[in-house]
C-alpha positions as CSV (number, residue, x, y, z in Angstrom):
1,X,-17.1,-12.3,33.9
2,X,-19.6,-9.7,32.8
3,X,-19.8,-9.0,29.1
4,X,-20.1,-5.7,27.4
5,X,-21.4,-5.2,23.8
6,X,-19.1,-3.4,21.6
7,X,-20.2,-2.6,18.1
8,X,-17.5,-1.9,15.5
9,X,-17.6,-1.1,11.7
10,X,-15.1,-2.8,9.4
11,X,-14.9,-3.2,5.7
12,X,-16.5,-6.3,4.1
13,X,-13.0,-7.9,3.5
14,X,-12.0,-7.5,7.2
15,X,-15.5,-9.0,8.2
16,X,-15.1,-11.9,5.9
17,X,-11.6,-12.6,7.0
18,X,-12.7,-12.5,10.7
19,X,-15.6,-15.0,9.9
20,X,-13.3,-17.3,7.9
21,X,-10.6,-17.3,10.6
22,X,-13.1,-17.9,13.4
23,X,-14.8,-20.7,11.5
24,X,-11.4,-22.3,10.9
25,X,-10.6,-22.2,14.6
26,X,-14.0,-23.5,15.5
27,X,-15.0,-20.6,17.5
28,X,-17.4,-17.6,17.3
29,X,-16.4,-14.4,15.7
30,X,-16.8,-12.7,19.1
31,X,-14.4,-15.1,20.8
32,X,-11.9,-14.8,17.9
33,X,-11.9,-11.0,18.3
34,X,-11.6,-11.3,22.1
35,X,-8.5,-13.5,21.7
36,X,-7.0,-11.1,19.3
37,X,-7.5,-8.2,21.8
38,X,-6.0,-10.4,24.6
39,X,-3.0,-11.2,22.6
40,X,-2.5,-7.5,21.8
41,X,-2.8,-6.6,25.4
42,X,-0.2,-9.1,26.6
43,X,-2.4,-12.1,27.5
44,X,-0.6,-14.4,25.2
45,X,0.0,-17.0,27.7
46,X,-3.6,-17.2,28.7
47,X,-4.6,-17.3,25.1
48,X,-2.1,-20.0,24.4
49,X,-3.5,-22.3,27.2
50,X,-7.0,-21.8,25.9
51,X,-6.0,-22.6,22.4
52,X,-4.1,-25.7,23.6
53,X,-7.2,-26.8,25.5
54,X,-9.4,-26.3,22.6
55,X,-7.0,-28.3,20.4
56,X,-6.7,-31.1,22.9
57,X,-10.6,-31.2,23.2
58,X,-11.0,-31.3,19.3
59,X,-8.6,-34.1,18.7
60,X,-9.1,-35.9,22.0
61,X,-10.5,-39.0,20.1
62,X,-7.4,-39.1,17.9
63,X,-5.0,-39.0,20.7
64,X,-7.0,-41.8,22.5
65,X,-6.9,-43.9,19.4
66,X,-3.2,-43.4,18.8
67,X,-1.9,-43.5,22.4
68,X,-4.6,-45.4,24.2
69,X,-3.1,-48.9,23.7
70,X,0.3,-47.8,24.5
71,X,-0.9,-46.1,27.8
72,X,-2.8,-49.1,28.8
73,X,0.2,-51.4,28.2
74,X,2.4,-49.1,30.2
75,X,0.0,-49.0,33.1
76,X,-0.4,-52.8,33.2
77,X,3.3,-53.2,33.0
78,X,3.9,-51.1,36.1
79,X,1.4,-53.1,38.2
């Protein structure tokens, strides 16, 4: 998808909040703002799926560690 540059002016508190929220979510401020606009324009489902995918990617190793042994045992038990 082609990108268009959009320049906006906000007060320092809003800019700080945007930076902090984006950092907490592990994304750029640009992506954070894009997601907010998508949510506001009715693309909540798409945003949810992206956030879920990001979450799964971020915690993949934790899930593998917690569920890996159980999955292997289940697969081998079915063979």
